[in-house]
C-alpha positions in Angstrom: 7.5 -3.3 51.8 9.0 -6.7 51.6 11.0 -8.5 54.3 12.9 -11.6 55.3 13.9 -13.3 58.4 16.2 -16.3 59.1 17.6 -18.5 61.8 21.0 -20.4 61.6 22.2 -23.3 63.7 25.7 -24.6 63.1 28.6 -26.4 64.7 32.2 -26.3 63.6 35.2 -28.5 64.1 38.1 -26.0 64.4 41.7 -26.0 65.8 42.3 -25.4 69.5 38.6 -25.9 70.3 37.5 -22.6 68.8 33.9 -22.4 67.6 33.2 -26.0 68.3 30.1 -25.3 70.3 26.6 -25.4 68.7 25.9 -21.8 67.9 22.8 -19.9 66.7 22.1 -16.6 65.2 19.3 -14.7 63.4 18.9 -12.0 60.8 16.0 -9.7 59.8 15.8 -7.4 56.9 13.2 -5.0 55.4 13.2 -3.4 51.9 11.1 -0.3 51.4 10.5 0.6 47.8 8.6 3.4 46.1 8.4 4.9 42.6 7.7 8.4 41.5 7.4 7.9 37.7 6.7 4.2 37.4 10.2 3.7 35.8 12.3 4.7 38.8 12.7 3.2 42.3 13.8 4.6 45.7 15.0 1.7 48.0 15.7 1.8 51.7 17.1 -1.3 53.3 16.8 -1.9 57.1 18.3 -4.9 58.8 19.6 -6.3 62.1 21.1 -9.6 63.3 23.2 -11.1 66.1 26.1 -12.7 64.2 28.6 -13.7 66.9 31.6 -13.1 64.8 33.7 -15.8 66.5 36.7 -16.9 64.6 36.0 -20.1 62.5 32.3 -20.1 63.6 29.8 -21.4 61.1 28.1 -18.0 60.8 31.4 -16.2 60.1 32.5 -18.7 57.4 29.1 -18.9 55.6 27.6 -16.3 53.3 24.7 -15.7 55.6 23.1 -13.1 57.8 24.4 -9.7 59.0 28.1 -8.9 59.4 29.0 -8.5 63.1 30.8 -5.3 62.3 27.5 -3.7 61.6 26.3 -4.1 65.2 24.6 -7.0 66.8 20.9 -6.6 67.7 20.9 -3.0 66.3 18.2 -2.1 63.8 19.8 0.3 61.3 19.5 1.6 57.7 21.8 -0.7 55.7 21.2 0.7 52.2 19.8 3.7 50.5 19.8 4.0 46.7 17.8 5.5 43.8 17.5 3.8 40.4 16.3 5.6 37.3 16.5 5.4 33.5 18.7 7.8 31.6 18.9 7.8 27.7 18.8 4.0 27.5 20.9 3.4 30.6 19.8 2.1 34.0 21.5 4.3 36.6 21.7 3.7 40.3 23.2 6.1 42.9 23.4 5.4 46.6 25.0 4.8 49.9 26.2 1.3 51.0 25.7 0.2 47.4 28.1 -1.8 45.2 29.6 -0.2 42.1 28.3 -3.3 40.2 24.7 -2.9 41.5 23.1 -2.6 38.0 25.4 -5.0 36.2 24.4 -8.4 34.7 26.3 -11.5 35.7 26.5 -15.0 34.3 27.4 -16.4 37.7 24.8 -19.0 38.9 26.8 -20.5 41.8 24.8 -21.6 44.9 27.6 -21.5 47.5 27.4 -21.4 51.3 31.1 -20.7 52.2 31.5 -17.0 51.7 35.0 -17.2 50.2 33.5 -19.2 47.3 31.0 -16.5 46.4 30.6 -14.6 43.1 32.1 -17.5 41.2 35.5 -16.5 42.6 35.5 -13.2 40.9 34.0 -10.8 43.5 36.7 -8.1 43.0 35.8 -7.6 39.4 32.4 -9.0 38.2 30.8 -8.1 41.6 32.7 -4.9 42.4 31.8 -3.7 45.9 31.8 -0.2 47.3 29.9 2.3 49.5 29.0 5.7 48.0 28.5 4.5 44.4 27.3 5.3 40.9 26.4 2.2 38.9 25.1 2.1 35.3 24.3 -0.5 32.7 22.8 -0.7 29.2 21.7 -3.4 26.8 23.8 -3.7 23.6 21.4 -5.9 21.7 21.5 -9.7 20.9 21.8 -10.7 24.6 24.8 -8.4 25.2 24.9 -5.9 28.1 27.6 -3.4 29.4 28.0 -1.9 32.8 30.3 0.7 34.5 30.6 1.8 38.1 32.6 4.0 40.4 32.6 4.0 44.2 34.2 5.7 47.2 34.7 3.8 50.4 35.8 6.8 52.4 33.1 9.2 51.2 31.6 9.6 54.7 35.0 10.5 56.3 37.4 13.4 55.9 39.5 11.3 53.5 36.8 12.3 50.9 35.5 11.0 47.6 38.0 10.2 44.8 41.0 11.7 46.7 44.5 10.4 47.2 43.6 9.6 50.8 40.4 7.7 50.2 39.7 4.2 48.9 38.2 4.4 45.4 36.9 1.7 43.0 36.4 1.8 39.3 35.1 -1.0 37.1 33.4 -2.2 33.9 31.6 -5.3 32.9 30.5 -7.0 29.7 27.9 -9.9 29.7 26.4 -12.2 27.1 23.4 -14.0 28.6 21.2 -16.6 26.9 18.6 -19.0 28.3 20.9 -21.9 28.8 24.4 -20.3 29.1 26.1 -17.1 29.8 29.5 -15.4 30.1 30.6 -12.3 32.0 34.0 -10.6 31.9 34.9 -7.6 34.1 37.9 -5.4 34.9 38.3 -3.2 38.0 40.9 -0.8 39.3 41.0 0.0 43.0 43.0 2.6 45.0 43.2 1.4 48.6 45.3 3.7 50.6 48.6 4.0 48.7 48.3 0.7 47.0 46.8 0.3 43.5 45.2 -3.0 42.5 43.7 -4.3 39.2 41.5 -7.3 38.8 40.3 -9.2 35.7 37.6 -11.8 36.1 35.7 -14.3 34.0 32.5 -16.1 35.1 30.1 -18.4 33.2 27.2 -20.8 33.6 25.7 -23.6 31.5 22.4 -25.6 31.8 21.9 -28.2 29.1 18.5 -28.1 27.6 18.0 -31.9 28.0 19.4 -32.1 31.6 18.5 -29.8 34.5 22.1 -29.6 35.8 23.5 -26.1 36.1 27.3 -25.7 36.1 28.8 -22.4 37.0 32.2 -21.0 38.0 34.8 -18.4 37.4 38.4 -17.3 37.6 40.0 -14.0 38.7 43.5 -12.6 38.5 44.8 -9.6 40.3 47.9 -7.4 40.3 49.0 -5.3 43.2 51.2 -2.3 42.8 54.3 -4.2 43.7 53.7 -6.7 40.9 52.3 -9.3 43.3 49.9 -11.4 41.3 46.9 -13.0 42.9 44.4 -15.5 41.7 41.2 -17.2 42.9 38.5 -19.5 41.4 35.4 -21.5 42.3 33.3 -24.1 40.5 30.0 -25.6 41.4 27.0 -27.5 40.2 23.3 -27.5 41.1 20.8 -30.3 40.5 17.1 -30.5 41.4 16.1 -33.4 43.6 12.5 -33.9 44.6 11.2 -30.4 45.3 14.6 -29.0 46.3 18.0 -28.3 44.8 21.3 -30.0 45.7 24.4 -27.8 45.3 28.1 -28.7 45.5 30.8 -26.0 45.3 34.6 -26.0 45.5 37.5 -23.5 44.9 40.1 -21.4 46.6 39.3 -20.0 50.0 39.8 -16.5 48.8 42.6 -15.0 46.8 46.2 -16.2 46.9 49.5 -14.7 45.9 51.3 -16.5 43.1 50.6 -18.4 39.9 48.2 -21.3 40.2 50.0 -23.1 37.3 53.4 -22.8 39.0 55.1 -24.7 41.8 56.7 -21.4 42.9 53.6 -20.0 44.4 54.2 -17.4 47.1 51.4 -18.9 49.3 50.1 -22.4 49.7 46.7 -22.6 48.1 43.9 -23.4 50.5 40.7 -24.8 49.0 37.1 -24.8 50.4 34.3 -27.2 49.6 30.6 -27.1 50.5 27.4 -29.1 50.0 23.9 -27.8 50.6 20.3 -28.8 49.9 17.7 -26.0 49.5 14.2 -27.2 50.2 11.2 -24.9 49.9 8.7 -25.8 52.7 6.2 -23.5 51.1 6.2 -20.4 48.8 7.7 -18.2 51.7 9.8 -20.6 53.7 13.0 -22.4 52.7 15.3 -24.6 54.8 18.9 -25.3 53.8 21.0 -28.0 55.5 24.7 -27.7 54.7 28.2 -29.0 55.4 31.6 -27.6 54.5 35.3 -28.2 54.9 38.4 -26.1 54.5 41.5 -28.3 54.6 44.5 -26.6 56.2 42.7 -23.4 56.8 44.3 -22.6 60.2 47.9 -23.5 61.0 47.6 -26.4 58.5 44.6 -27.7 60.4 41.2 -28.3 58.9 38.1 -26.3 59.6 34.8 -27.9 58.9 31.2 -27.6 60.0 27.6 -28.4 59.4 24.2 -27.1 60.3 21.0 -25.7 58.7 19.4 -22.3 58.2 15.7 -21.5 57.6 14.6 -18.3 55.8 11.2 -16.6 55.7 10.1 -14.0 53.1 7.1 -11.8 53.5 
């Protein structure tokens, strides 16, 4: 068994006085793991938290804690999956598991704003899901290949891989070296009656003579009605003293249109964050942060700052 716990304090400057109070939340998670052959692993995840879920609150905007839709202050099984080797492949099957669970990724972004996560390519290189099968295999010379399928409505009468259910399919190819890496991925999703495809590219680079890590990515998507979307993020991390300073910027999620065109269907909104991760000891880390999202709500800015501390045990 391994576990983690964390506390977050944050205050936001948001339109109409929303979420401007100093707010706090917590999260607790446990991971139970066992093996039957020494090469396989059965994992059970259990977690709880009290994320308030208020619009524009720091905890809602950040990539932190437990989603409020999962139930505040309710201890529940959040993940159940089984990973095993199969003829040179690593295969994982499970509930509440991403289709990309076994894939490699070159993304090394250290973001705090959730919309900047996965190097801006979360619909492809980090394909989500629920009831999933994920598999990957090394191809030699630092290459690896992954595939995955998932059904988001598998626990309802809409069923698995049906016209009524939401289904995800994807594949990923990565080339990872000690100082740099690149990942490209493609996904196809059927959400209700709408089909979507996504193509994403992420990468990272750390010069051998300088401890700066640069990472980012770009993703384009096509909806069934030929509405193209795009999103991206770029960031850098640099060790200072015993901690790491990280700066990230990019689009605040996906936007409809062409980022190179003045005829975009939506006005692009960007997000920026700065954080400093400092390990107090081997098991405790504190992260002060600040962020801003210019024009996020009715052309008004949303910004905030705070800190969270995490414990692992």
